[in-house]
C-alpha positions as a Markdown table, in Angstrom:
| # | Residue | x | y | z |
|---|---|---|---|---|
| 1 | Met | 6.8 | -15.0 | 16.8 |
| 2 | Asn | 9.0 | -15.5 | 19.8 |
| 3 | Gln | 7.4 | -13.1 | 22.4 |
| 4 | Ala | 10.4 | -13.7 | 24.7 |
| 5 | Leu | 12.7 | -12.0 | 22.2 |
| 6 | Thr | 10.5 | -9.2 | 20.9 |
| 7 | Gln | 11.1 | -6.0 | 22.8 |
| 8 | Gln | 9.4 | -3.5 | 20.5 |
| 9 | Arg | 7.1 | -3.5 | 17.5 |
| 10 | Ile | 7.2 | -0.4 | 15.3 |
| 11 | Arg | 5.0 | 0.8 | 12.4 |
| 12 | Ile | 6.5 | 2.7 | 9.6 |
| 13 | Gln | 4.4 | 4.8 | 7.2 |
| 14 | Phe | 6.2 | 5.4 | 3.9 |
| 15 | Gly | 5.6 | 6.6 | 0.3 |
| 16 | Lys | 6.7 | 5.1 | -3.0 |
| 17 | Ser | 7.1 | 7.1 | -6.2 |
| 18 | Gly | 9.3 | 7.6 | -9.2 |
| 19 | Phe | 11.1 | 4.6 | -10.6 |
| 20 | Leu | 10.3 | 2.6 | -7.5 |
| 21 | Arg | 6.7 | 2.4 | -8.6 |
| 22 | Phe | 7.9 | -0.3 | -11.0 |
| 23 | Val | 9.5 | -2.4 | -8.2 |
| 24 | Gly | 7.5 | -5.4 | -7.2 |
| 25 | His | 6.5 | -6.3 | -3.7 |
| 26 | Leu | 9.1 | -9.0 | -3.1 |
| 27 | Asp | 11.9 | -6.7 | -4.3 |
| 28 | Leu | 10.5 | -3.9 | -2.1 |
| 29 | Ala | 10.6 | -6.2 | 0.9 |
| 30 | Gln | 14.3 | -6.9 | 0.2 |
| 31 | Thr | 15.0 | -3.2 | -0.2 |
| 32 | Trp | 13.4 | -2.5 | 3.2 |
| 33 | Glu | 15.4 | -5.2 | 4.9 |
| 34 | Arg | 18.6 | -3.5 | 3.7 |
| 35 | Ile | 17.3 | -0.1 | 4.7 |
| 36 | Leu | 16.5 | -1.2 | 8.2 |
| 37 | Arg | 19.8 | -3.0 | 8.7 |
| 38 | Arg | 21.8 | 0.0 | 7.5 |
| 39 | Ala | 19.8 | 2.3 | 9.7 |
| 40 | Gly | 20.8 | 0.2 | 12.7 |
| 41 | Ile | 17.3 | -1.1 | 13.5 |
| 42 | Pro | 17.7 | -4.2 | 15.7 |
| 43 | Leu | 15.5 | -6.6 | 13.7 |
| 44 | Glu | 14.3 | -9.8 | 15.1 |
| 45 | Tyr | 14.8 | -12.8 | 12.8 |
| 46 | Ser | 12.8 | -16.0 | 12.4 |
| 47 | Gln | 14.3 | -19.3 | 13.4 |
| 48 | Gly | 15.1 | -22.2 | 11.1 |
| 49 | Phe | 17.3 | -22.9 | 8.1 |
| 50 | Asn | 16.5 | -19.6 | 6.4 |
| 51 | Pro | 16.1 | -16.9 | 9.0 |
| 52 | Arg | 14.0 | -13.9 | 7.8 |
| 53 | Pro | 13.4 | -10.5 | 9.4 |
| 54 | Arg | 10.1 | -10.2 | 11.3 |
| 55 | Met | 8.5 | -7.7 | 8.9 |
| 56 | Gln | 4.9 | -7.4 | 7.7 |
| 57 | Phe | 3.4 | -5.1 | 5.1 |
| 58 | Ala | -0.2 | -3.8 | 5.2 |
| 59 | Ala | -1.1 | -4.5 | 1.6 |
| 60 | Ala | 0.9 | -5.1 | -1.5 |
| 61 | Leu | 0.9 | -2.2 | -4.0 |
| 62 | Pro | 0.3 | -3.0 | -7.6 |
| 63 | Val | 3.3 | -2.4 | -9.9 |
| 64 | Gly | 3.2 | 1.1 | -11.5 |
| 65 | Val | 1.1 | 2.6 | -8.7 |
| 66 | Thr | 2.6 | 5.4 | -6.5 |
| 67 | Ser | 1.6 | 5.8 | -2.8 |
| 68 | Glu | 1.9 | 8.0 | 0.2 |
| 69 | Ser | 0.2 | 5.6 | 2.6 |
| 70 | Glu | 2.1 | 2.4 | 2.9 |
| 71 | Phe | 2.7 | 0.7 | 6.2 |
| 72 | Leu | 5.3 | -1.7 | 7.4 |
| 73 | Asp | 5.5 | -3.4 | 10.9 |
| 74 | Ala | 8.9 | -4.6 | 12.2 |
| 75 | Trp | 9.6 | -6.6 | 15.4 |
| 76 | Leu | 12.8 | -5.6 | 17.2 |
| 77 | Leu | 15.1 | -7.3 | 19.6 |
| 78 | His | 15.8 | -4.1 | 21.5 |
| 79 | Lys | 13.8 | -0.9 | 22.0 |
| 80 | Leu | 14.9 | 2.1 | 19.9 |
| 81 | Glu | 16.8 | 4.6 | 22.0 |
| 82 | Gly | 17.5 | 8.3 | 21.6 |
| 83 | Asp | 15.0 | 10.8 | 20.2 |
| 84 | Phe | 12.2 | 8.5 | 19.1 |
| 85 | Pro | 10.8 | 8.8 | 16.6 |
| 86 | Ala | 12.5 | 11.8 | 15.0 |
| 87 | Glu | 16.0 | 10.4 | 15.1 |
| 88 | Trp | 15.0 | 7.1 | 13.6 |
| 89 | Val | 12.9 | 8.7 | 10.9 |
| 90 | Ala | 16.0 | 10.7 | 9.9 |
| 91 | Arg | 18.2 | 7.5 | 10.0 |
| 92 | Leu | 15.8 | 5.7 | 7.7 |
| 93 | Ala | 15.6 | 8.6 | 5.4 |
| 94 | Ala | 19.4 | 8.7 | 5.1 |
| 95 | Thr | 19.4 | 5.1 | 3.8 |
| 96 | Cys | 16.3 | 5.2 | 1.6 |
| 97 | Pro | 16.8 | 5.1 | -2.2 |
| 98 | Ser | 15.2 | 7.9 | -4.3 |
| 99 | Gly | 11.5 | 7.4 | -4.6 |
| 100 | Leu | 11.1 | 6.0 | -1.0 |
| 101 | Val | 10.0 | 8.5 | 1.7 |
| 102 | Val | 9.5 | 7.8 | 5.4 |
| 103 | Tyr | 6.8 | 9.8 | 7.0 |
| 104 | Thr | 6.3 | 8.5 | 10.5 |
| 105 | Ile | 7.4 | 5.7 | 12.9 |
| 106 | Ser | 5.2 | 4.8 | 15.8 |
| 107 | Asp | 5.1 | 2.2 | 18.6 |
| 108 | Val | 2.6 | -0.6 | 18.2 |
| 109 | Pro | 1.6 | -3.1 | 21.0 |
| 110 | Ile | 3.5 | -6.3 | 20.4 |
| 111 | Arg | 0.3 | -8.4 | 20.6 |
| 112 | Asp | -1.8 | -6.2 | 18.2 |
| 113 | Pro | -3.5 | -8.1 | 15.4 |
| 114 | Ala | -1.5 | -8.8 | 12.2 |
| 115 | Leu | -1.2 | -5.6 | 10.1 |
| 116 | Pro | -2.8 | -7.1 | 6.9 |
| 117 | Thr | -5.9 | -8.0 | 9.0 |
| 118 | Arg | -6.4 | -4.4 | 10.0 |
| 119 | Val | -6.7 | -3.1 | 6.4 |
| 120 | Thr | -10.3 | -2.6 | 5.3 |
| 121 | Ser | -10.1 | -0.3 | 2.2 |
| 122 | Ala | -8.0 | 2.1 | 0.2 |
| 123 | Glu | -8.4 | 5.4 | -1.5 |
| 124 | Tyr | -6.9 | 5.8 | -5.0 |
| 125 | Val | -6.5 | 9.0 | -7.1 |
| 126 | Leu | -6.8 | 8.4 | -10.8 |
| 127 | Ser | -5.4 | 11.4 | -12.7 |
| 128 | Pro | -5.9 | 11.7 | -16.5 |
| 129 | Leu | -2.7 | 11.8 | -18.5 |
| 130 | Asp | -4.6 | 11.9 | -21.8 |
| 131 | Ala | -6.3 | 15.2 | -22.7 |
| 132 | Ala | -9.1 | 13.2 | -24.3 |
| 133 | Leu | -10.2 | 12.0 | -20.8 |
| 134 | Gly | -12.2 | 15.0 | -19.6 |
| 135 | Ala | -14.2 | 15.3 | -16.4 |
| 136 | Asn | -17.5 | 14.5 | -18.2 |
| 137 | Met | -16.1 | 11.2 | -19.6 |
| 138 | Leu | -14.7 | 10.2 | -16.2 |
| 139 | Arg | -18.0 | 11.0 | -14.6 |
| 140 | Glu | -20.0 | 9.0 | -17.1 |
| 141 | Arg | -17.8 | 6.0 | -16.9 |
| 142 | Ala | -17.8 | 6.1 | -13.1 |
| 143 | Leu | -21.6 | 6.2 | -13.0 |
| 144 | Glu | -21.8 | 3.3 | -15.4 |
| 145 | Ile | -19.6 | 1.3 | -13.1 |
| 146 | Leu | -21.6 | 2.2 | -10.0 |
| 147 | Ala | -24.9 | 1.3 | -11.7 |
| 148 | Ala | -23.6 | -2.1 | -12.8 |
| 149 | Asp | -24.8 | -5.2 | -10.9 |
| 150 | His | -21.8 | -7.3 | -11.9 |
| 151 | Ile | -18.4 | -6.5 | -13.4 |
| 152 | Glu | -16.8 | -9.8 | -14.3 |
| 153 | Arg | -13.0 | -9.9 | -14.5 |
| 154 | Val | -10.5 | -12.7 | -14.9 |
| 155 | Arg | -7.5 | -13.1 | -12.6 |
| 156 | His | -4.0 | -14.1 | -13.8 |
| 157 | Asn | -4.9 | -17.7 | -12.9 |
| 158 | Lys | -7.8 | -17.5 | -15.3 |
| 159 | Lys | -10.3 | -17.6 | -12.5 |
| 160 | Pro | -13.2 | -15.2 | -13.0 |
| 161 | Tyr | -14.4 | -12.9 | -10.2 |
| 162 | Asp | -16.9 | -10.0 | -9.7 |
| 163 | Leu | -15.1 | -6.7 | -9.3 |
| 164 | Arg | -18.3 | -4.7 | -8.5 |
| 165 | Pro | -18.6 | -5.6 | -4.8 |
| 166 | Leu | -15.0 | -4.5 | -4.3 |
| 167 | Ile | -15.8 | -1.0 | -5.5 |
| 168 | Leu | -17.1 | 1.0 | -2.5 |
| 169 | Asp | -17.4 | 4.4 | -4.2 |
| 170 | Leu | -16.2 | 6.5 | -7.2 |
| 171 | Lys | -16.4 | 10.3 | -7.3 |
| 172 | Leu | -14.6 | 13.3 | -9.0 |
| 173 | Asp | -12.6 | 15.8 | -7.1 |
| 174 | Arg | -12.4 | 19.5 | -7.9 |
| 175 | Asp | -9.3 | 19.0 | -10.0 |
| 176 | Gly | -11.0 | 16.5 | -12.3 |
| 177 | Asn | -9.4 | 13.4 | -10.8 |
| 178 | Leu | -11.4 | 10.3 | -10.1 |
| 179 | Leu | -11.3 | 9.1 | -6.5 |
| 180 | Ala | -11.8 | 5.4 | -6.1 |
| 181 | Tyr | -12.5 | 3.7 | -2.8 |
| 182 | Leu | -11.8 | 0.0 | -3.0 |
| 183 | Lys | -12.0 | -2.9 | -0.6 |
| 184 | Thr | -8.6 | -4.1 | 0.5 |
| 185 | Gly | -7.6 | -6.8 | 2.9 |
| 186 | Asp | -9.3 | -10.0 | 4.1 |
| 187 | Gly | -12.6 | -8.9 | 2.7 |
| 188 | Gly | -11.2 | -8.9 | -0.9 |
| 189 | Asn | -8.8 | -6.8 | -2.9 |
| 190 | Gly | -10.1 | -4.3 | -5.5 |
| 191 | Arg | -7.1 | -3.7 | -7.8 |
| 192 | Pro | -6.9 | -0.2 | -9.2 |
| 193 | Asp | -5.4 | -1.5 | -12.5 |
| 194 | Glu | -8.5 | -3.7 | -12.9 |
| 195 | Leu | -10.7 | -0.7 | -12.3 |
| 196 | Val | -8.9 | 1.3 | -14.9 |
| 197 | Asp | -9.5 | -1.4 | -17.4 |
| 198 | Ala | -13.1 | -1.8 | -16.4 |
| 199 | Leu | -13.6 | 2.0 | -17.0 |
| 200 | Gly | -12.4 | 1.4 | -20.5 |
| 201 | Phe | -9.0 | 3.1 | -20.1 |
| 202 | Lys | -5.4 | 2.0 | -20.5 |
| 203 | Leu | -2.9 | 2.5 | -17.7 |
| 204 | Ala | -0.9 | 4.8 | -20.0 |
| 205 | Gln | -3.8 | 7.2 | -20.0 |
| 206 | Val | -4.0 | 7.7 | -16.2 |
| 207 | Ser | -1.7 | 7.8 | -13.2 |
| 208 | Val | -2.8 | 5.9 | -10.2 |
| 209 | His | -1.8 | 7.0 | -6.7 |
| 210 | Arg | -2.8 | 5.3 | -3.4 |
| 211 | Arg | -3.5 | 8.2 | -1.1 |
| 212 | Arg | -4.8 | 6.4 | 1.9 |
| 213 | Leu | -5.0 | 2.9 | 3.5 |
| 214 | Phe | -7.8 | 2.6 | 6.0 |
| 215 | Leu | -6.9 | 0.5 | 9.1 |
| 216 | Gly | -9.4 | -0.9 | 11.6 |
| 217 | Asp | -12.2 | 1.5 | 12.5 |
| 218 | Glu | -10.8 | 4.5 | 10.6 |
Protein backbone atom coordinates (compact mmCIF):
# COMPACT_ATOMS: atom_id res chain seq x y z
CA MET A 1 0.00 0.00 0.00
CA ASN A 2 1.20 3.51 -0.82
CA GLN A 3 1.18 5.22 2.57
CA ALA A 4 1.88 8.60 0.95
CA LEU A 5 -1.46 8.45 -0.87
CA THR A 6 -3.66 6.99 1.85
CA GLN A 7 -5.43 9.67 3.88
CA GLN A 8 -8.01 7.54 5.67
CA ARG A 9 -8.91 3.93 6.31
CA ILE A 10 -12.52 3.11 7.10
CA ARG A 11 -14.24 -0.04 8.33
CA ILE A 12 -17.78 -0.79 7.20
CA GLN A 13 -19.99 -3.25 9.07
CA PHE A 14 -22.75 -4.63 6.89
CA GLY A 15 -25.30 -7.40 6.64
CA LYS A 16 -26.22 -9.71 3.80
CA SER A 17 -29.60 -11.41 3.36
CA GLY A 18 -32.30 -12.34 0.87
CA PHE A 19 -31.20 -13.19 -2.66
CA LEU A 20 -27.73 -11.79 -1.96
CA ARG A 21 -26.96 -14.79 0.23
CA PHE A 22 -26.48 -16.69 -3.03
CA VAL A 23 -23.93 -14.18 -4.37
CA GLY A 24 -20.34 -15.44 -4.11
CA HIS A 25 -17.46 -13.55 -2.56
CA LEU A 26 -15.89 -12.27 -5.80
CA ASP A 27 -19.22 -10.97 -7.09
CA LEU A 28 -19.86 -9.36 -3.71
CA ALA A 29 -16.51 -7.57 -3.91
CA GLN A 30 -17.43 -6.17 -7.33
CA THR A 31 -20.81 -5.09 -5.96
CA TRP A 32 -19.11 -3.23 -3.14
CA GLU A 33 -16.74 -1.51 -5.56
CA ARG A 34 -19.74 -0.12 -7.45
CA ILE A 35 -21.50 0.90 -4.22
CA LEU A 36 -18.48 2.80 -2.93
CA ARG A 37 -17.93 4.60 -6.24
CA ARG A 38 -21.58 5.63 -6.55
CA ALA A 39 -21.61 6.88 -2.96
CA GLY A 40 -18.67 9.16 -3.74
CA ILE A 41 -16.13 7.34 -1.58
CA PRO A 42 -12.64 8.46 -2.77
CA LEU A 43 -11.10 5.00 -3.09
CA GLU A 44 -7.38 4.51 -3.43
CA TYR A 45 -6.39 2.15 -6.27
CA SER A 46 -3.43 -0.15 -6.68
CA GLN A 47 -0.77 0.58 -9.26
CA GLY A 48 0.08 -1.53 -12.30
CA PHE A 49 -1.70 -2.74 -15.42
CA ASN A 50 -4.95 -3.65 -13.66
CA PRO A 51 -5.58 -1.14 -10.85
CA ARG A 52 -7.91 -2.44 -8.16
CA PRO A 53 -9.52 -0.57 -5.27
CA ARG A 54 -7.80 -0.97 -1.90
CA MET A 55 -10.45 -3.03 -0.14
CA GLN A 56 -10.22 -5.93 2.26
CA PHE A 57 -12.93 -8.19 3.67
CA ALA A 58 -12.69 -9.80 7.10
CA ALA A 59 -13.77 -13.32 6.13
CA ALA A 60 -15.57 -14.71 3.10
CA LEU A 61 -19.15 -15.79 3.80
CA PRO A 62 -20.20 -19.19 2.42
CA VAL A 63 -22.84 -19.04 -0.31
CA GLY A 64 -26.34 -19.45 1.10
CA VAL A 65 -25.46 -18.00 4.52
CA THR A 66 -26.93 -14.71 5.74
CA SER A 67 -25.11 -12.35 8.08
CA GLU A 68 -25.32 -9.20 10.17
CA SER A 69 -21.63 -9.02 11.01
CA GLU A 70 -19.56 -8.59 7.86
CA PHE A 71 -16.64 -6.17 7.77
CA LEU A 72 -14.94 -4.36 4.90
CA ASP A 73 -11.91 -2.06 5.13
CA ALA A 74 -11.31 0.55 2.42
CA TRP A 75 -8.31 2.86 1.94
CA LEU A 76 -9.15 6.39 0.78
CA LEU A 77 -7.30 9.14 -1.08
CA HIS A 78 -9.12 11.84 0.89
CA LYS A 79 -10.76 11.96 4.30
CA LEU A 80 -14.55 11.80 4.31
CA GLU A 81 -15.99 15.21 5.09
CA GLY A 82 -19.38 16.31 6.38
CA ASP A 83 -21.30 14.52 9.11
CA PHE A 84 -19.14 11.42 9.58
CA PRO A 85 -20.24 8.69 9.88
CA ALA A 86 -24.02 9.30 9.68
CA GLU A 87 -24.00 11.07 6.31
CA TRP A 88 -21.83 8.38 4.73
CA VAL A 89 -23.87 5.52 6.15
CA ALA A 90 -26.90 7.13 4.49
CA ARG A 91 -25.03 7.58 1.20
CA LEU A 92 -24.01 3.94 1.13
CA ALA A 93 -27.50 2.79 2.09
CA ALA A 94 -28.94 4.75 -0.84
CA THR A 95 -26.77 2.84 -3.31
CA CYS A 96 -27.00 -0.65 -1.78
CA PRO A 97 -29.09 -3.32 -3.52
CA SER A 98 -31.86 -5.09 -1.65
CA GLY A 99 -30.42 -7.53 0.86
CA LEU A 100 -27.34 -5.46 1.69
CA VAL A 101 -27.55 -3.31 4.84
CA VAL A 102 -24.89 -0.92 6.17
CA TYR A 103 -24.80 -0.69 9.97
CA THR A 104 -21.75 1.39 10.83
CA ILE A 105 -18.68 3.11 9.41
CA SER A 106 -15.69 3.77 11.64
CA ASP A 107 -12.18 5.18 11.36
CA VAL A 108 -9.33 2.67 11.53
CA PRO A 109 -5.64 3.55 11.98
CA ILE A 110 -4.01 3.28 8.56
CA ARG A 111 -1.22 1.05 9.86
CA ASP A 112 -3.49 -1.34 11.76
CA PRO A 113 -2.98 -5.06 11.00
CA ALA A 114 -4.72 -6.49 7.95
CA LEU A 115 -8.40 -7.11 8.67
CA PRO A 116 -8.38 -10.89 7.97
CA THR A 117 -5.59 -11.37 10.52
CA ARG A 118 -7.79 -9.80 13.21
CA VAL A 119 -10.54 -12.41 12.84
CA THR A 120 -10.43 -15.22 15.40
CA SER A 121 -13.86 -16.87 15.38
CA ALA A 122 -17.49 -16.52 14.36
CA GLU A 123 -20.89 -17.19 15.88
CA TYR A 124 -23.49 -18.85 13.66
CA VAL A 125 -27.19 -19.39 14.33
CA LEU A 126 -28.57 -22.60 12.83
CA SER A 127 -32.37 -22.44 12.76
CA PRO A 128 -34.43 -25.54 11.88
CA LEU A 129 -36.64 -25.24 8.80
CA ASP A 130 -37.79 -28.85 9.05
CA ALA A 131 -40.36 -29.62 11.77
CA ALA A 132 -38.66 -32.99 12.26
CA LEU A 133 -35.60 -31.24 13.69
CA GLY A 134 -36.68 -30.68 17.27
CA ALA A 135 -34.61 -29.29 20.13
CA ASN A 136 -33.86 -32.76 21.48
CA MET A 137 -32.44 -33.93 18.16
CA LEU A 138 -30.30 -30.82 17.82
CA ARG A 139 -29.01 -31.24 21.36
CA GLU A 140 -28.16 -34.92 20.83
CA ARG A 141 -26.34 -34.27 17.56
CA ALA A 142 -24.43 -31.34 19.09
CA LEU A 143 -23.32 -33.44 22.06
CA GLU A 144 -22.13 -36.18 19.70
CA ILE A 145 -20.06 -33.64 17.78
CA LEU A 146 -18.54 -32.17 20.94
CA ALA A 147 -17.70 -35.63 22.28
CA ALA A 148 -15.93 -36.69 19.08
CA ASP A 149 -12.13 -36.71 19.00
CA HIS A 150 -11.97 -36.31 15.22
CA ILE A 151 -14.44 -35.36 12.50
CA GLU A 152 -12.82 -36.08 9.16
CA ARG A 153 -14.04 -34.04 6.23
CA VAL A 154 -12.84 -33.67 2.64
CA ARG A 155 -12.29 -30.28 1.03
CA HIS A 156 -13.21 -29.48 -2.55
CA ASN A 157 -9.63 -30.25 -3.58
CA LYS A 158 -10.10 -33.78 -2.15
CA LYS A 159 -7.71 -33.05 0.71
CA PRO A 160 -8.97 -34.48 4.04
CA TYR A 161 -8.98 -32.40 7.21
CA ASP A 162 -10.24 -32.60 10.80
CA LEU A 163 -13.25 -30.36 11.44
CA ARG A 164 -13.38 -31.01 15.20
CA PRO A 165 -10.59 -28.57 16.31
CA LEU A 166 -12.38 -25.81 14.39
CA ILE A 167 -15.56 -26.21 16.48
CA LEU A 168 -15.18 -24.16 19.66
CA ASP A 169 -18.65 -24.73 21.12
CA LEU A 170 -22.22 -25.74 20.30
CA LYS A 171 -25.28 -24.89 22.39
CA LEU A 172 -29.02 -24.37 22.10
CA ASP A 173 -30.68 -21.02 22.70
CA ARG A 174 -34.14 -20.47 24.20
CA ASP A 175 -35.79 -20.53 20.79
CA GLY A 176 -34.44 -23.96 19.90
CA ASN A 177 -31.74 -22.68 17.55
CA LEU A 178 -28.26 -24.17 17.58
CA LEU A 179 -25.50 -21.64 18.25
CA ALA A 180 -22.19 -22.66 16.71
CA TYR A 181 -18.88 -21.01 17.56
CA LEU A 182 -16.30 -21.81 14.90
CA LYS A 183 -12.67 -20.84 14.42
CA THR A 184 -12.25 -18.35 11.60
CA GLY A 185 -9.16 -16.67 10.18
CA ASP A 186 -5.48 -17.55 10.19
CA GLY A 187 -6.03 -20.31 12.75
CA GLY A 188 -8.29 -22.21 10.36
CA ASN A 189 -11.82 -21.81 9.04
CA GLY A 190 -14.69 -23.86 10.36
CA ARG A 191 -17.31 -23.79 7.63
CA PRO A 192 -20.93 -23.82 8.84
CA ASP A 193 -22.07 -25.85 5.83
CA GLU A 194 -19.55 -28.55 6.75
CA LEU A 195 -20.86 -28.50 10.32
CA VAL A 196 -24.45 -28.89 9.09
CA ASP A 197 -23.40 -31.94 7.09
CA ALA A 198 -21.43 -33.37 10.02
CA LEU A 199 -24.55 -33.00 12.18
CA GLY A 200 -26.35 -35.23 9.70
CA PHE A 201 -28.59 -32.52 8.26
CA LYS A 202 -29.04 -31.01 4.83
CA LEU A 203 -28.75 -27.28 4.16
CA ALA A 204 -32.40 -27.29 3.04
CA GLN A 205 -33.36 -28.30 6.60
CA VAL A 206 -31.74 -25.34 8.38
CA SER A 207 -31.06 -21.68 7.80
CA VAL A 208 -27.56 -20.50 8.67
CA HIS A 209 -26.89 -16.94 9.86
CA ARG A 210 -23.56 -15.45 10.89
CA ARG A 211 -24.45 -13.27 13.85
CA ARG A 212 -21.00 -12.17 14.89
CA LEU A 213 -17.38 -12.09 13.79
CA PHE A 214 -14.92 -11.79 16.66
CA LEU A 215 -11.96 -9.50 15.97
CA GLY A 216 -8.74 -9.41 17.95
CA ASP A 217 -9.27 -9.68 21.69
CA GLU A 218 -13.09 -9.45 21.58
